[in-house]
C-alpha positions in Angstrom: 68.5 -97.0 4.8 71.8 -96.6 2.8 74.5 -99.3 2.7 76.9 -97.6 5.1 74.3 -97.2 7.8 73.3 -100.9 7.6 77.0 -101.9 7.9 77.5 -99.5 10.9 74.6 -101.0 12.7 75.7 -104.7 12.1 79.2 -104.0 13.3 77.9 -102.0 16.3 75.6 -105.1 17.3 78.4 -107.5 16.9 80.9 -105.4 18.9 78.4 -104.8 21.7 77.5 -108.6 21.8 81.3 -109.5 22.1 81.8 -106.8 24.7 79.0 -108.2 26.7 80.1 -111.6 26.5 83.6 -110.8 27.6 82.0 -108.9 30.7 80.0 -111.9 31.7 82.9 -114.2 31.2 85.1 -111.9 33.4 82.4 -111.6 36.1 81.9 -115.2 36.4 85.6 -115.8 37.0 86.1 -113.2 39.8 84.9 -113.1 43.3 82.9 -110.3 44.8 84.7 -108.3 47.6 81.8 -109.4 50.0 82.2 -113.0 49.3 86.2 -113.2 49.8 86.0 -114.0 53.5 83.7 -117.1 52.6 86.2 -118.2 49.8 89.0 -118.3 52.4 87.0 -120.3 54.8 86.3 -122.9 52.3 89.9 -123.0 51.3 91.3 -123.2 54.8 88.6 -125.1 56.9 88.8 -124.5 60.6 87.9 -127.3 63.0 84.3 -127.3 64.3 85.5 -127.2 68.0 87.0 -123.7 67.6 90.6 -124.8 68.2 93.3 -124.0 65.7 95.7 -126.5 64.4 99.3 -126.1 65.0 101.0 -126.3 61.5 104.5 -126.3 62.9 103.9 -129.4 65.0 103.9 -131.6 61.8 107.1 -130.0 60.3 110.1 -132.6 60.5 112.6 -130.2 59.6 112.3 -128.3 62.8 112.8 -131.2 65.0 116.4 -132.1 66.2 
């Protein structure tokens, strides 16, 4: 194996490893489309009895 081919193989392996690591990092930071509903439910918990909370009732700017 000549020197140019050996350099090419080493650069190819390093480049492929870096791209794979970046892809894994991006995948771990994003949410799959089928999990987005569960993410919203965790961020905005609903009461257990099924009633919704009136968010305008606690707003002091709307009261005279």
